PDB file of N, H, CA, C and O in Angstrom:
ATOM      1  N   MET A   1      13.461 -12.980  -3.799  1.00  0.00           N
ATOM      2  CA  MET A   1      12.313 -13.631  -3.168  1.00  0.00           C
ATOM      3  C   MET A   1      11.805 -12.741  -2.043  1.00  0.00           C
ATOM      4  O   MET A   1      12.590 -12.222  -1.249  1.00  0.00           O
ATOM      5  N   TRP A   2      10.516 -12.570  -1.980  1.00  0.00           N
ATOM      6  H   TRP A   2       9.878 -12.991  -2.624  1.00  0.00           H
ATOM      7  CA  TRP A   2       9.917 -11.716  -0.955  1.00  0.00           C
ATOM      8  C   TRP A   2       9.836 -12.471   0.362  1.00  0.00           C
ATOM      9  O   TRP A   2       9.727 -13.697   0.382  1.00  0.00           O
ATOM     10  N   SER A   3       9.889 -11.735   1.452  1.00  0.00           N
ATOM     11  H   SER A   3       9.977 -10.739   1.436  1.00  0.00           H
ATOM     12  CA  SER A   3       9.797 -12.313   2.788  1.00  0.00           C
ATOM     13  C   SER A   3       8.472 -13.051   2.955  1.00  0.00           C
ATOM     14  O   SER A   3       7.447 -12.646   2.407  1.00  0.00           O
ATOM     15  N   GLN A   4       8.508 -14.132   3.715  1.00  0.00           N
ATOM     16  H   GLN A   4       9.340 -14.461   4.160  1.00  0.00           H
ATOM     17  CA  GLN A   4       7.275 -14.876   3.973  1.00  0.00           C
ATOM     18  C   GLN A   4       6.316 -14.064   4.822  1.00  0.00           C
ATOM     19  O   GLN A   4       5.114 -14.332   4.829  1.00  0.00           O
ATOM     20  N   GLN A   5       6.842 -13.053   5.554  1.00  0.00           N
ATOM     21  H   GLN A   5       7.818 -12.835   5.548  1.00  0.00           H
ATOM     22  CA  GLN A   5       5.972 -12.212   6.370  1.00  0.00           C
ATOM     23  C   GLN A   5       5.229 -11.181   5.530  1.00  0.00           C
ATOM     24  O   GLN A   5       4.277 -10.564   6.008  1.00  0.00           O
ATOM     25  N   ALA A   6       5.648 -10.992   4.306  1.00  0.00           N
ATOM     26  H   ALA A   6       6.421 -11.493   3.918  1.00  0.00           H
ATOM     27  CA  ALA A   6       5.067  -9.941   3.466  1.00  0.00           C
ATOM     28  C   ALA A   6       3.595 -10.213   3.209  1.00  0.00           C
ATOM     29  O   ALA A   6       3.181 -11.354   3.006  1.00  0.00           O
ATOM     30  N   THR A   7       2.832  -9.163   3.223  1.00  0.00           N
ATOM     31  H   THR A   7       3.169  -8.236   3.388  1.00  0.00           H
ATOM     32  CA  THR A   7       1.424  -9.234   2.880  1.00  0.00           C
ATOM     33  C   THR A   7       1.288  -8.753   1.448  1.00  0.00           C
ATOM     34  O   THR A   7       1.738  -7.655   1.122  1.00  0.00           O
ATOM     35  N   VAL A   8       0.688  -9.539   0.605  1.00  0.00           N
ATOM     36  H   VAL A   8       0.323 -10.431   0.870  1.00  0.00           H
ATOM     37  CA  VAL A   8       0.581  -9.184  -0.801  1.00  0.00           C
ATOM     38  C   VAL A   8      -0.775  -8.545  -1.057  1.00  0.00           C
ATOM     39  O   VAL A   8      -1.823  -9.084  -0.702  1.00  0.00           O
ATOM     40  N   PHE A   9      -0.717  -7.398  -1.676  1.00  0.00           N
ATOM     41  H   PHE A   9       0.135  -6.960  -1.964  1.00  0.00           H
ATOM     42  CA  PHE A   9      -1.927  -6.691  -2.053  1.00  0.00           C
ATOM     43  C   PHE A   9      -2.067  -6.784  -3.560  1.00  0.00           C
ATOM     44  O   PHE A   9      -1.227  -6.275  -4.301  1.00  0.00           O
ATOM     45  N   LYS A  10      -3.118  -7.428  -4.008  1.00  0.00           N
ATOM     46  H   LYS A  10      -3.800  -7.842  -3.405  1.00  0.00           H
ATOM     47  CA  LYS A  10      -3.316  -7.597  -5.432  1.00  0.00           C
ATOM     48  C   LYS A  10      -3.742  -6.274  -6.055  1.00  0.00           C
ATOM     49  O   LYS A  10      -4.437  -5.466  -5.439  1.00  0.00           O
ATOM     50  N   ARG A  11      -3.308  -6.082  -7.279  1.00  0.00           N
ATOM     51  H   ARG A  11      -2.744  -6.739  -7.779  1.00  0.00           H
ATOM     52  CA  ARG A  11      -3.632  -4.866  -8.006  1.00  0.00           C
ATOM     53  C   ARG A  11      -5.137  -4.804  -8.231  1.00  0.00           C
ATOM     54  O   ARG A  11      -5.767  -5.793  -8.606  1.00  0.00           O
ATOM     55  N   GLN A  12      -5.697  -3.626  -7.995  1.00  0.00           N
ATOM     56  H   GLN A  12      -5.185  -2.823  -7.691  1.00  0.00           H
ATOM     57  CA  GLN A  12      -7.121  -3.430  -8.218  1.00  0.00           C
ATOM     58  C   GLN A  12      -7.306  -2.440  -9.358  1.00  0.00           C
ATOM     59  O   GLN A  12      -6.567  -1.463  -9.475  1.00  0.00           O
ATOM     60  N   LYS A  13      -8.299  -2.704 -10.193  1.00  0.00           N
ATOM     61  H   LYS A  13      -8.900  -3.498 -10.098  1.00  0.00           H
ATOM     62  CA  LYS A  13      -8.571  -1.805 -11.305  1.00  0.00           C
ATOM     63  C   LYS A  13      -9.262  -0.548 -10.794  1.00  0.00           C
ATOM     64  O   LYS A  13     -10.086  -0.606  -9.881  1.00  0.00           O
ATOM     65  N   VAL A  14      -8.916   0.590 -11.392  1.00  0.00           N
ATOM     66  H   VAL A  14      -8.247   0.638 -12.134  1.00  0.00           H
ATOM     67  CA  VAL A  14      -9.556   1.857 -11.039  1.00  0.00           C
ATOM     68  C   VAL A  14     -10.882   1.918 -11.775  1.00  0.00           C
ATOM     69  O   VAL A  14     -10.944   1.686 -12.982  1.00  0.00           O
ATOM     70  N   THR A  15     -11.937   2.230 -11.043  1.00  0.00           N
ATOM     71  H   THR A  15     -11.886   2.418 -10.062  1.00  0.00           H
ATOM     72  CA  THR A  15     -13.260   2.297 -11.655  1.00  0.00           C
ATOM     73  C   THR A  15     -13.619   3.734 -11.979  1.00  0.00           C
ATOM     74  O   THR A  15     -12.975   4.670 -11.505  1.00  0.00           O
ATOM     75  N   ASP A  16     -14.650   3.900 -12.790  1.00  0.00           N
ATOM     76  H   ASP A  16     -15.173   3.139 -13.175  1.00  0.00           H
ATOM     77  CA  ASP A  16     -15.133   5.239 -13.108  1.00  0.00           C
ATOM     78  C   ASP A  16     -15.590   5.954 -11.850  1.00  0.00           C
ATOM     79  O   ASP A  16     -15.444   7.171 -11.739  1.00  0.00           O
ATOM     80  N   VAL A  17     -16.146   5.206 -10.899  1.00  0.00           N
ATOM     81  H   VAL A  17     -16.265   4.217 -10.990  1.00  0.00           H
ATOM     82  CA  VAL A  17     -16.604   5.805  -9.644  1.00  0.00           C
ATOM     83  C   VAL A  17     -15.421   6.394  -8.887  1.00  0.00           C
ATOM     84  O   VAL A  17     -15.503   7.520  -8.397  1.00  0.00           O
ATOM     85  N   ALA A  18     -14.340   5.662  -8.786  1.00  0.00           N
ATOM     86  H   ALA A  18     -14.273   4.747  -9.184  1.00  0.00           H
ATOM     87  CA  ALA A  18     -13.152   6.160  -8.085  1.00  0.00           C
ATOM     88  C   ALA A  18     -12.603   7.394  -8.779  1.00  0.00           C
ATOM     89  O   ALA A  18     -12.164   8.334  -8.114  1.00  0.00           O
ATOM     90  N   MET A  19     -12.620   7.405 -10.100  1.00  0.00           N
ATOM     91  H   MET A  19     -12.976   6.642 -10.640  1.00  0.00           H
ATOM     92  CA  MET A  19     -12.126   8.562 -10.839  1.00  0.00           C
ATOM     93  C   MET A  19     -12.996   9.781 -10.559  1.00  0.00           C
ATOM     94  O   MET A  19     -12.471  10.878 -10.370  1.00  0.00           O
ATOM     95  N   SER A  20     -14.326   9.611 -10.528  1.00  0.00           N
ATOM     96  H   SER A  20     -14.753   8.719 -10.682  1.00  0.00           H
ATOM     97  CA  SER A  20     -15.201  10.751 -10.270  1.00  0.00           C
ATOM     98  C   SER A  20     -15.064  11.232  -8.831  1.00  0.00           C
ATOM     99  O   SER A  20     -15.186  12.430  -8.574  1.00  0.00           O
ATOM    100  N   GLU A  21     -14.812  10.323  -7.883  1.00  0.00           N
ATOM    101  H   GLU A  21     -14.713   9.350  -8.091  1.00  0.00           H
ATOM    102  CA  GLU A  21     -14.609  10.721  -6.491  1.00  0.00           C
ATOM    103  C   GLU A  21     -13.364  11.582  -6.343  1.00  0.00           C
ATOM    104  O   GLU A  21     -13.359  12.538  -5.568  1.00  0.00           O
ATOM    105  N   SER A  22     -12.306  11.249  -7.081  1.00  0.00           N
ATOM    106  H   SER A  22     -12.310  10.472  -7.711  1.00  0.00           H
ATOM    107  CA  SER A  22     -11.064  12.004  -6.958  1.00  0.00           C
ATOM    108  C   SER A  22     -11.219  13.414  -7.498  1.00  0.00           C
ATOM    109  O   SER A  22     -10.427  14.292  -7.153  1.00  0.00           O
ATOM    110  N   GLN A  23     -12.212  13.651  -8.330  1.00  0.00           N
ATOM    111  H   GLN A  23     -12.855  12.938  -8.611  1.00  0.00           H
ATOM    112  CA  GLN A  23     -12.446  14.981  -8.873  1.00  0.00           C
ATOM    113  C   GLN A  23     -13.397  15.786  -7.992  1.00  0.00           C
ATOM    114  O   GLN A  23     -13.606  16.974  -8.240  1.00  0.00           O
ATOM    115  N   ASN A  24     -13.967  15.171  -6.984  1.00  0.00           N
ATOM    116  H   ASN A  24     -13.798  14.206  -6.783  1.00  0.00           H
ATOM    117  CA  ASN A  24     -14.891  15.823  -6.063  1.00  0.00           C
ATOM    118  C   ASN A  24     -14.107  16.697  -5.089  1.00  0.00           C
ATOM    119  O   ASN A  24     -13.071  16.275  -4.575  1.00  0.00           O
ATOM    120  N   ASP A  25     -14.597  17.924  -4.828  1.00  0.00           N
ATOM    121  H   ASP A  25     -15.438  18.267  -5.246  1.00  0.00           H
ATOM    122  CA  ASP A  25     -13.922  18.844  -3.905  1.00  0.00           C
ATOM    123  C   ASP A  25     -13.841  18.283  -2.488  1.00  0.00           C
ATOM    124  O   ASP A  25     -12.932  18.644  -1.740  1.00  0.00           O
ATOM    125  N   ASN A  26     -14.767  17.412  -2.105  1.00  0.00           N
ATOM    126  H   ASN A  26     -15.505  17.119  -2.713  1.00  0.00           H
ATOM    127  CA  ASN A  26     -14.794  16.861  -0.754  1.00  0.00           C
ATOM    128  C   ASN A  26     -14.067  15.523  -0.656  1.00  0.00           C
ATOM    129  O   ASN A  26     -14.160  14.845   0.368  1.00  0.00           O
ATOM    130  N   PHE A  27     -13.356  15.141  -1.691  1.00  0.00           N
ATOM    131  H   PHE A  27     -13.281  15.692  -2.523  1.00  0.00           H
ATOM    132  CA  PHE A  27     -12.676  13.848  -1.715  1.00  0.00           C
ATOM    133  C   PHE A  27     -11.636  13.763  -0.608  1.00  0.00           C
ATOM    134  O   PHE A  27     -10.811  14.663  -0.446  1.00  0.00           O
ATOM    135  N   GLN A  28     -11.682  12.670   0.154  1.00  0.00           N
ATOM    136  H   GLN A  28     -12.352  11.939   0.022  1.00  0.00           H
ATOM    137  CA  GLN A  28     -10.695  12.399   1.202  1.00  0.00           C
ATOM    138  C   GLN A  28      -9.962  11.119   0.819  1.00  0.00           C
ATOM    139  O   GLN A  28     -10.601  10.094   0.584  1.00  0.00           O
ATOM    140  N   PRO A  29      -8.630  11.161   0.753  1.00  0.00           N
ATOM    141  CA  PRO A  29      -7.912   9.923   0.422  1.00  0.00           C
ATOM    142  C   PRO A  29      -8.134   8.862   1.490  1.00  0.00           C
ATOM    143  O   PRO A  29      -8.346   9.179   2.660  1.00  0.00           O
ATOM    144  N   ARG A  30      -8.085   7.625   1.086  1.00  0.00           N
ATOM    145  H   ARG A  30      -7.912   7.367   0.135  1.00  0.00           H
ATOM    146  CA  ARG A  30      -8.260   6.508   2.015  1.00  0.00           C
ATOM    147  C   ARG A  30      -7.115   6.512   3.020  1.00  0.00           C
ATOM    148  O   ARG A  30      -5.956   6.688   2.644  1.00  0.00           O
ATOM    149  N   SER A  31      -7.432   6.320   4.281  1.00  0.00           N
ATOM    150  H   SER A  31      -8.373   6.177   4.587  1.00  0.00           H
ATOM    151  CA  SER A  31      -6.439   6.346   5.353  1.00  0.00           C
ATOM    152  C   SER A  31      -6.341   4.965   5.992  1.00  0.00           C
ATOM    153  O   SER A  31      -7.352   4.376   6.374  1.00  0.00           O
ATOM    154  N   ILE A  32      -5.106   4.451   6.104  1.00  0.00           N
ATOM    155  H   ILE A  32      -4.285   4.930   5.794  1.00  0.00           H
ATOM    156  CA  ILE A  32      -4.876   3.136   6.697  1.00  0.00           C
ATOM    157  C   ILE A  32      -3.778   3.267   7.741  1.00  0.00           C
ATOM    158  O   ILE A  32      -2.695   3.768   7.440  1.00  0.00           O
ATOM    159  N   ALA A  33      -4.045   2.823   8.965  1.00  0.00           N
ATOM    160  H   ALA A  33      -4.925   2.416   9.209  1.00  0.00           H
ATOM    161  CA  ALA A  33      -3.021   2.838  10.011  1.00  0.00           C
ATOM    162  C   ALA A  33      -1.940   1.822   9.647  1.00  0.00           C
ATOM    163  O   ALA A  33      -2.244   0.727   9.175  1.00  0.00           O
ATOM    164  N   ALA A  34      -0.688   2.187   9.867  1.00  0.00           N
ATOM    165  H   ALA A  34      -0.441   3.077  10.251  1.00  0.00           H
ATOM    166  CA  ALA A  34       0.431   1.296   9.550  1.00  0.00           C
ATOM    167  C   ALA A  34       0.276  -0.047  10.254  1.00  0.00           C
ATOM    168  O   ALA A  34       0.609  -1.086   9.683  1.00  0.00           O
ATOM    169  N   GLU A  35      -0.225  -0.038  11.484  1.00  0.00           N
ATOM    170  H   GLU A  35      -0.495   0.806  11.948  1.00  0.00           H
ATOM    171  CA  GLU A  35      -0.417  -1.280  12.232  1.00  0.00           C
ATOM    172  C   GLU A  35      -1.389  -2.210  11.508  1.00  0.00           C
ATOM    173  O   GLU A  35      -1.197  -3.426  11.490  1.00  0.00           O
ATOM    174  N   ASP A  36      -2.433  -1.632  10.914  1.00  0.00           N
ATOM    175  H   ASP A  36      -2.589  -0.644  10.929  1.00  0.00           H
ATOM    176  CA  ASP A  36      -3.404  -2.431  10.170  1.00  0.00           C
ATOM    177  C   ASP A  36      -2.814  -2.941   8.858  1.00  0.00           C
ATOM    178  O   ASP A  36      -3.151  -4.034   8.402  1.00  0.00           O
ATOM    179  N   LEU A  37      -1.949  -2.158   8.264  1.00  0.00           N
ATOM    180  H   LEU A  37      -1.676  -1.270   8.634  1.00  0.00           H
ATOM    181  CA  LEU A  37      -1.331  -2.544   6.999  1.00  0.00           C
ATOM    182  C   LEU A  37      -0.299  -3.652   7.195  1.00  0.00           C
ATOM    183  O   LEU A  37      -0.279  -4.624   6.441  1.00  0.00           O
ATOM    184  N   PHE A  38       0.552  -3.506   8.201  1.00  0.00           N
ATOM    185  H   PHE A  38       0.535  -2.716   8.814  1.00  0.00           H
ATOM    186  CA  PHE A  38       1.638  -4.461   8.423  1.00  0.00           C
ATOM    187  C   PHE A  38       1.223  -5.678   9.252  1.00  0.00           C
ATOM    188  O   PHE A  38       1.778  -6.761   9.064  1.00  0.00           O
ATOM    189  N   LYS A  39       0.262  -5.524  10.160  1.00  0.00           N
ATOM    190  H   LYS A  39      -0.188  -4.644  10.313  1.00  0.00           H
ATOM    191  CA  LYS A  39      -0.242  -6.627  11.003  1.00  0.00           C
ATOM    192  C   LYS A  39       0.889  -7.447  11.627  1.00  0.00           C
ATOM    193  O   LYS A  39       0.878  -8.677  11.570  1.00  0.00           O
ATOM    194  N   GLY A  40       1.856  -6.759  12.218  1.00  0.00           N
ATOM    195  H   GLY A  40       1.865  -5.760  12.264  1.00  0.00           H
ATOM    196  CA  GLY A  40       2.950  -7.434  12.901  1.00  0.00           C
ATOM    197  C   GLY A  40       4.163  -7.744  12.038  1.00  0.00           C
ATOM    198  O   GLY A  40       5.225  -8.066  12.572  1.00  0.00           O
ATOM    199  N   ALA A  41       4.035  -7.656  10.725  1.00  0.00           N
ATOM    200  H   ALA A  41       3.173  -7.394  10.291  1.00  0.00           H
ATOM    201  CA  ALA A  41       5.166  -7.895   9.826  1.00  0.00           C
ATOM    202  C   ALA A  41       6.024  -6.635   9.733  1.00  0.00           C
ATOM    203  O   ALA A  41       5.600  -5.559  10.153  1.00  0.00           O
ATOM    204  N   THR A  42       7.210  -6.767   9.193  1.00  0.00           N
ATOM    205  H   THR A  42       7.555  -7.641   8.851  1.00  0.00           H
ATOM    206  CA  THR A  42       8.071  -5.594   9.008  1.00  0.00           C
ATOM    207  C   THR A  42       8.083  -5.119   7.564  1.00  0.00           C
ATOM    208  O   THR A  42       8.666  -4.079   7.257  1.00  0.00           O
ATOM    209  N   GLU A  43       7.444  -5.872   6.675  1.00  0.00           N
ATOM    210  H   GLU A  43       6.971  -6.717   6.924  1.00  0.00           H
ATOM    211  CA  GLU A  43       7.343  -5.422   5.289  1.00  0.00           C
ATOM    212  C   GLU A  43       6.094  -5.983   4.634  1.00  0.00           C
ATOM    213  O   GLU A  43       5.581  -7.034   5.017  1.00  0.00           O
ATOM    214  N   VAL A  44       5.618  -5.248   3.634  1.00  0.00           N
ATOM    215  H   VAL A  44       6.035  -4.393   3.323  1.00  0.00           H
ATOM    216  CA  VAL A  44       4.484  -5.679   2.819  1.00  0.00           C
ATOM    217  C   VAL A  44       4.853  -5.426   1.360  1.00  0.00           C
ATOM    218  O   VAL A  44       5.725  -4.613   1.058  1.00  0.00           O
ATOM    219  N   ILE A  45       4.185  -6.124   0.478  1.00  0.00           N
ATOM    220  H   ILE A  45       3.476  -6.785   0.724  1.00  0.00           H
ATOM    221  CA  ILE A  45       4.370  -5.912  -0.950  1.00  0.00           C
ATOM    222  C   ILE A  45       3.116  -5.205  -1.455  1.00  0.00           C
ATOM    223  O   ILE A  45       1.997  -5.669  -1.235  1.00  0.00           O
ATOM    224  N   VAL A  46       3.317  -4.078  -2.134  1.00  0.00           N
ATOM    225  H   VAL A  46       4.226  -3.701  -2.313  1.00  0.00           H
ATOM    226  CA  VAL A  46       2.224  -3.300  -2.709  1.00  0.00           C
ATOM    227  C   VAL A  46       2.350  -3.408  -4.224  1.00  0.00           C
ATOM    228  O   VAL A  46       3.398  -3.089  -4.784  1.00  0.00           O
ATOM    229  N   TRP A  47       1.294  -3.853  -4.883  1.00  0.00           N
ATOM    230  H   TRP A  47       0.443  -4.112  -4.428  1.00  0.00           H
ATOM    231  CA  TRP A  47       1.312  -3.981  -6.341  1.00  0.00           C
ATOM    232  C   TRP A  47       0.739  -2.721  -6.960  1.00  0.00           C
ATOM    233  O   TRP A  47      -0.332  -2.260  -6.568  1.00  0.00           O
ATOM    234  N   HIS A  48       1.461  -2.161  -7.936  1.00  0.00           N
ATOM    235  H   HIS A  48       2.332  -2.536  -8.255  1.00  0.00           H
ATOM    236  CA  HIS A  48       0.996  -0.981  -8.668  1.00  0.00           C
ATOM    237  C   HIS A  48       1.332  -1.180 -10.142  1.00  0.00           C
ATOM    238  O   HIS A  48       2.496  -1.355 -10.503  1.00  0.00           O
ATOM    239  N   ALA A  49       0.314  -1.152 -10.984  1.00  0.00           N
ATOM    240  H   ALA A  49      -0.632  -1.009 -10.691  1.00  0.00           H
ATOM    241  CA  ALA A  49       0.485  -1.316 -12.434  1.00  0.00           C
ATOM    242  C   ALA A  49       1.243  -2.607 -12.761  1.00  0.00           C
ATOM    243  O   ALA A  49       2.067  -2.637 -13.675  1.00  0.00           O
ATOM    244  N   GLY A  50       0.956  -3.665 -12.007  1.00  0.00           N
ATOM    245  H   GLY A  50       0.287  -3.640 -11.264  1.00  0.00           H
ATOM    246  CA  GLY A  50       1.572  -4.953 -12.259  1.00  0.00           C
ATOM    247  C   GLY A  50       2.996  -5.093 -11.753  1.00  0.00           C
ATOM    248  O   GLY A  50       3.662  -6.092 -12.025  1.00  0.00           O
ATOM    249  N   VAL A  51       3.466  -4.092 -11.016  1.00  0.00           N
ATOM    250  H   VAL A  51       2.925  -3.280 -10.795  1.00  0.00           H
ATOM    251  CA  VAL A  51       4.840  -4.099 -10.506  1.00  0.00           C
ATOM    252  C   VAL A  51       4.808  -4.149  -8.980  1.00  0.00           C
ATOM    253  O   VAL A  51       4.104  -3.356  -8.354  1.00  0.00           O
ATOM    254  N   PRO A  52       5.571  -5.083  -8.363  1.00  0.00           N
ATOM    255  CA  PRO A  52       5.599  -5.141  -6.897  1.00  0.00           C
ATOM    256  C   PRO A  52       6.556  -4.112  -6.305  1.00  0.00           C
ATOM    257  O   PRO A  52       7.679  -3.946  -6.780  1.00  0.00           O
ATOM    258  N   TYR A  53       6.099  -3.430  -5.271  1.00  0.00           N
ATOM    259  H   TYR A  53       5.186  -3.565  -4.885  1.00  0.00           H
ATOM    260  CA  TYR A  53       6.929  -2.494  -4.519  1.00  0.00           C
ATOM    261  C   TYR A  53       6.990  -2.995  -3.087  1.00  0.00           C
ATOM    262  O   TYR A  53       5.985  -3.455  -2.547  1.00  0.00           O
ATOM    263  N   ARG A  54       8.149  -2.910  -2.475  1.00  0.00           N
ATOM    264  H   ARG A  54       8.966  -2.535  -2.914  1.00  0.00           H
ATOM    265  CA  ARG A  54       8.342  -3.365  -1.097  1.00  0.00           C
ATOM    266  C   ARG A  54       8.252  -2.151  -0.167  1.00  0.00           C
ATOM    267  O   ARG A  54       9.009  -1.192  -0.313  1.00  0.00           O
ATOM    268  N   LEU A  55       7.327  -2.201   0.783  1.00  0.00           N
ATOM    269  H   LEU A  55       6.712  -2.980   0.901  1.00  0.00           H
ATOM    270  CA  LEU A  55       7.194  -1.168   1.806  1.00  0.00           C
ATOM    271  C   LEU A  55       7.630  -1.797   3.116  1.00  0.00           C
ATOM    272  O   LEU A  55       7.039  -2.778   3.567  1.00  0.00           O
ATOM    273  N   ARG A  56       8.669  -1.231   3.733  1.00  0.00           N
ATOM    274  H   ARG A  56       9.149  -0.433   3.367  1.00  0.00           H
ATOM    275  CA  ARG A  56       9.173  -1.844   4.961  1.00  0.00           C
ATOM    276  C   ARG A  56       9.405  -0.810   6.050  1.00  0.00           C
ATOM    277  O   ARG A  56       9.586   0.380   5.787  1.00  0.00           O
ATOM    278  N   VAL A  57       9.393  -1.308   7.286  1.00  0.00           N
ATOM    279  H   VAL A  57       9.246  -2.273   7.499  1.00  0.00           H
ATOM    280  CA  VAL A  57       9.656  -0.483   8.461  1.00  0.00           C
ATOM    281  C   VAL A  57      11.123  -0.688   8.836  1.00  0.00           C
ATOM    282  O   VAL A  57      11.580  -1.823   8.971  1.00  0.00           O
ATOM    283  N   THR A  58      11.862   0.416   9.005  1.00  0.00           N
ATOM    284  H   THR A  58      11.491   1.338   8.895  1.00  0.00           H
ATOM    285  CA  THR A  58      13.280   0.323   9.363  1.00  0.00           C
ATOM    286  C   THR A  58      13.443   0.157  10.871  1.00  0.00           C
ATOM    287  O   THR A  58      12.473   0.228  11.625  1.00  0.00           O
ATOM    288  N   ARG A  59      14.689  -0.066  11.298  1.00  0.00           N
ATOM    289  H   ARG A  59      15.477  -0.124  10.685  1.00  0.00           H
ATOM    290  CA  ARG A  59      14.986  -0.161  12.737  1.00  0.00           C
ATOM    291  C   ARG A  59      14.678   1.140  13.462  1.00  0.00           C
ATOM    292  O   ARG A  59      14.406   1.139  14.663  1.00  0.00           O
ATOM    293  N   ASN A  60      14.721   2.256  12.728  1.00  0.00           N
ATOM    294  H   ASN A  60      14.942   2.257  11.752  1.00  0.00           H
ATOM    295  CA  ASN A  60      14.421   3.568  13.320  1.00  0.00           C
ATOM    296  C   ASN A  60      12.945   3.931  13.193  1.00  0.00           C
ATOM    297  O   ASN A  60      12.573   5.089  13.382  1.00  0.00           O
ATOM    298  N   ASP A  61      12.100   2.947  12.873  1.00  0.00           N
ATOM    299  H   ASP A  61      12.402   2.006  12.719  1.00  0.00           H
ATOM    300  CA  ASP A  61      10.650   3.128  12.756  1.00  0.00           C
ATOM    301  C   ASP A  61      10.261   4.104  11.645  1.00  0.00           C
ATOM    302  O   ASP A  61       9.295   4.855  11.781  1.00  0.00           O
ATOM    303  N   LYS A  62      11.016   4.089  10.550  1.00  0.00           N
ATOM    304  H   LYS A  62      11.801   3.479  10.440  1.00  0.00           H
ATOM    305  CA  LYS A  62      10.696   4.881   9.358  1.00  0.00           C
ATOM    306  C   LYS A  62      10.168   3.925   8.293  1.00  0.00           C
ATOM    307  O   LYS A  62      10.395   2.717   8.364  1.00  0.00           O
ATOM    308  N   LEU A  63       9.459   4.478   7.303  1.00  0.00           N
ATOM    309  H   LEU A  63       9.275   5.459   7.246  1.00  0.00           H
ATOM    310  CA  LEU A  63       8.961   3.669   6.196  1.00  0.00           C
ATOM    311  C   LEU A  63       9.810   3.907   4.950  1.00  0.00           C
ATOM    312  O   LEU A  63      10.160   5.044   4.633  1.00  0.00           O
ATOM    313  N   ILE A  64      10.137   2.825   4.249  1.00  0.00           N
ATOM    314  H   ILE A  64       9.853   1.901   4.507  1.00  0.00           H
ATOM    315  CA  ILE A  64      10.886   2.921   3.001  1.00  0.00           C
ATOM    316  C   ILE A  64      10.135   2.119   1.945  1.00  0.00           C
ATOM    317  O   ILE A  64       9.775   0.963   2.167  1.00  0.00           O
ATOM    318  N   LEU A  65       9.902   2.752   0.783  1.00  0.00           N
ATOM    319  H   LEU A  65      10.195   3.691   0.602  1.00  0.00           H
ATOM    320  CA  LEU A  65       9.248   2.099  -0.349  1.00  0.00           C
ATOM    321  C   LEU A  65      10.289   1.918  -1.449  1.00  0.00           C
ATOM    322  O   LEU A  65      10.890   2.891  -1.904  1.00  0.00           O
ATOM    323  N   THR A  66      10.503   0.674  -1.878  1.00  0.00           N
ATOM    324  H   THR A  66      10.014  -0.117  -1.509  1.00  0.00           H
ATOM    325  CA  THR A  66      11.470   0.397  -2.942  1.00  0.00           C
ATOM    326  C   THR A  66      10.832  -0.465  -4.014  1.00  0.00           C
ATOM    327  O   THR A  66       9.878  -1.200  -3.761  1.00  0.00           O
ATOM    328  N   LYS A  67      11.379  -0.362  -5.215  1.00  0.00           N
ATOM    329  H   LYS A  67      12.155   0.235  -5.420  1.00  0.00           H
ATOM    330  CA  LYS A  67      10.881  -1.128  -6.351  1.00  0.00           C
ATOM    331  C   LYS A  67      11.556  -2.468  -6.401  1.00  0.00           C
ATOM    332  O   LYS A  67      11.273  -3.269  -7.292  1.00  0.00           O
TER     333      LYS A  67
END
């Protein structure tokens, strides 16, 4: 069972526009501050290809991603 503090990110479909942007020489990956992602929680759930991954902050302020 996932923590109640977890923020769930629903899987989003990749569009043709996103695919063409990734092939652009000036493409910049999306940047998200950890504070904005976690919003006070110590873990979030990231969905990828229908599979949940747990991203959490450790006591040493490191990030760990697990399946």
